[in-house]
C-alpha positions as CSV (number, residue, x, y, z in Angstrom):
1,M,0.1,0.3,0.5
2,V,1.6,3.5,-1.0
3,W,0.6,6.4,-0.2
4,N,2.2,10.1,0.5
5,G,1.5,9.9,4.4
6,I,3.5,6.3,4.0
7,L,4.4,7.0,8.5
8,L,8.4,6.3,9.2
9,L,9.4,5.8,12.5
10,V,11.6,8.5,13.9
11,T,13.3,9.3,17.2
12,A,11.7,12.8,18.5
13,L,13.8,15.7,19.0
14,L,16.6,14.4,20.3
15,P,19.3,15.9,21.8
16,P,22.9,15.0,20.5
17,S,23.3,11.1,21.9
18,G,26.0,8.7,20.9
19,P,29.3,7.2,22.8
20,G,29.1,10.6,25.0
21,W,26.8,9.9,27.5
22,Q,26.4,6.8,29.5
23,W,23.4,5.9,32.3
24,P,24.2,7.4,36.0
25,L,24.1,3.3,37.6
26,R,25.4,0.6,36.8
27,P,24.5,-1.8,35.5
28,A,21.9,-0.3,32.9
29,P,18.8,-0.6,35.7
30,Q,15.7,-1.1,35.7
31,I,12.6,2.3,34.9
32,L,10.3,2.4,37.2
33,R,9.1,5.5,35.5
34,V,9.0,7.0,32.4
35,F,8.9,11.0,30.7
36,D,5.9,12.3,30.7
37,P,5.5,16.1,30.4
38,P,3.0,18.2,31.4
39,A,0.9,20.3,29.3
40,H,1.5,23.4,30.3
41,P,4.8,24.1,32.9
42,W,2.6,25.0,35.4
43,D,0.3,21.6,35.5
44,P,1.7,18.5,37.2
45,G,4.0,15.7,35.3
46,H,7.2,14.0,35.8
47,R,10.1,15.6,34.4
48,G,12.5,13.1,34.8
49,V,12.9,9.1,34.7
50,D,12.9,7.5,38.0
51,L,15.3,4.5,37.7
52,A,15.6,1.7,40.3
53,A,18.4,1.9,42.9
54,T,20.0,0.9,45.4
55,P,21.2,3.1,48.3
56,G,24.9,3.6,48.5
57,S,24.9,3.2,45.3
58,L,26.6,4.5,43.2
59,V,25.8,7.6,40.2
60,Y,27.2,8.3,37.3
61,A,27.4,11.7,35.5
62,T,25.7,10.7,32.9
63,G,28.5,12.9,30.3
64,P,31.1,15.8,30.5
65,G,30.4,18.8,31.8
66,R,31.3,21.0,34.4
67,V,29.0,20.4,38.1
68,G,26.8,23.6,38.6
69,F,24.9,22.6,41.9
70,A,25.6,19.8,44.3
71,R,23.9,20.3,47.9
72,D,21.0,19.7,50.1
73,L,17.7,20.8,48.6
74,A,14.4,20.5,50.6
75,G,15.6,18.1,52.4
76,R,17.7,15.6,49.6
77,G,21.0,15.8,48.0
78,V,20.6,17.0,44.5
79,V,23.8,17.4,42.2
80,T,23.3,18.9,38.3
81,I,25.9,19.1,35.5
82,V,25.6,21.2,32.9
83,H,26.7,20.0,29.9
84,G,26.2,23.1,27.6
85,T,23.5,24.1,27.1
86,L,22.0,20.6,28.8
87,R,22.0,20.4,32.2
88,T,21.7,16.8,33.9
89,T,20.2,16.2,37.7
90,Y,20.0,13.4,39.8
91,L,18.3,12.9,43.4
92,P,18.9,11.5,45.7
93,V,22.3,12.1,46.1
94,H,25.2,12.6,48.3
95,P,27.2,14.1,46.7
96,S,30.6,13.2,46.6
97,V,31.6,16.9,44.2
98,H,31.4,20.4,44.0
99,P,30.2,23.0,42.1
100,G,32.8,24.4,38.9
101,R,34.3,21.0,38.6
102,R,34.7,19.2,35.8
103,V,33.7,15.7,35.7
104,S,33.8,13.3,32.5
105,A,31.4,10.6,31.4
106,G,31.3,7.9,34.1
107,D,32.9,10.0,37.1
108,P,31.8,9.0,40.1
109,I,28.8,12.4,41.2
110,G,27.8,10.4,44.5
111,R,25.7,7.6,46.4
112,V,22.2,7.6,46.2
113,E,20.4,8.9,49.4
114,N,18.1,6.4,51.1
115,V,14.9,8.7,51.0
116,L,11.5,7.8,50.2
117,G,8.7,9.5,49.0
118,H,9.4,10.0,44.5
119,C,9.1,6.3,44.4
120,G,7.1,5.2,47.3
121,Q,8.4,2.7,49.2
122,T,10.9,1.7,46.4
123,P,14.5,3.0,46.1
124,C,15.3,5.1,43.5
125,L,17.1,7.3,41.5
126,H,15.5,10.5,39.7
127,W,17.8,11.9,36.6
128,G,16.5,15.0,34.9
129,L,17.2,17.0,31.7
130,R,16.8,20.5,30.6
131,E,17.6,22.8,27.6
132,G,16.9,26.4,29.1
133,V,13.7,25.9,30.6
134,E,12.4,23.1,28.6
135,Y,12.3,19.6,30.2
136,L,13.6,16.6,27.8
137,D,13.1,13.1,28.5
138,P,17.1,12.1,30.0
139,L,16.8,8.8,28.0
140,T,17.3,10.5,24.5
141,L,20.9,11.0,25.4
142,L,21.4,7.2,25.3
143,G,19.4,7.1,22.2
144,L,16.6,5.9,23.5
145,G,13.2,7.6,24.9
146,P,10.2,8.2,22.8
147,V,8.9,7.7,18.7
148,R,7.0,10.2,17.0
149,L,5.8,8.1,13.5
150,L,6.1,11.0,10.6
151,P,4.8,11.7,6.6
152,W,7.8,9.6,4.5
153,W,7.7,12.8,1.6
154,D,9.5,11.1,-0.8
155,A,6.2,8.7,-1.2
156,P,4.3,8.8,-4.8
157,P,1.4,10.8,-4.1
158,W,-2.0,9.5,-3.0
159,N,-5.2,8.9,-4.5
160,P,-7.8,8.0,-2.6
161,A,-9.9,7.1,-6.0
162,E,-7.4,4.0,-6.4
163,A,-7.6,2.6,-3.1
164,P,-9.6,-0.9,-2.9
165,L,-12.8,-0.9,-1.4
166,P,-13.5,-3.3,0.8
167,P,-15.4,-6.2,1.0
168,P,-18.7,-5.3,0.8
169,D,-20.7,-6.5,4.5
170,P,-22.7,-10.0,4.1
171,P,-26.6,-10.3,3.9
172,T,-27.8,-10.3,7.0
173,T,-31.2,-12.6,7.0
174,R,-33.6,-10.8,9.2
175,R,-36.8,-13.5,11.6
176,Q,-40.2,-12.2,10.5
């Protein structure tokens, strides 16, 4: 079936991904909750991903950058790393780095704190990504994350008159 709207799977508006980006936990963790951005900035949503984590496990920088923030905020440790125009955030983390320090992908930046609440009774690491004021799915850094369908513009035009018709419905009999 050829038509102008043949769709291809493409990755939606990804930040740069590739070998420079890594998981913040090792081995690659189970994803407990996916990125679910709100329709409007003031609406509720989930502005990152939650990864299954064991309290005390090491947290690693997902890419090269500079530590922008590393301290307690609202009762839990937070580390933010600036990667050019992107910022990754990790919490709850007891930081082992200080603001201004340069890090490479895979450098330890702290340990998962034993703070319950964000993921209910399950310990987790919340991993966020921002570009400016816009929240993005951090899984896109790894080449993962949402996909969306886009039209294939090189397809020949679709003419509905040439489309095959479905078979007619079988006749029904009524009881009198």
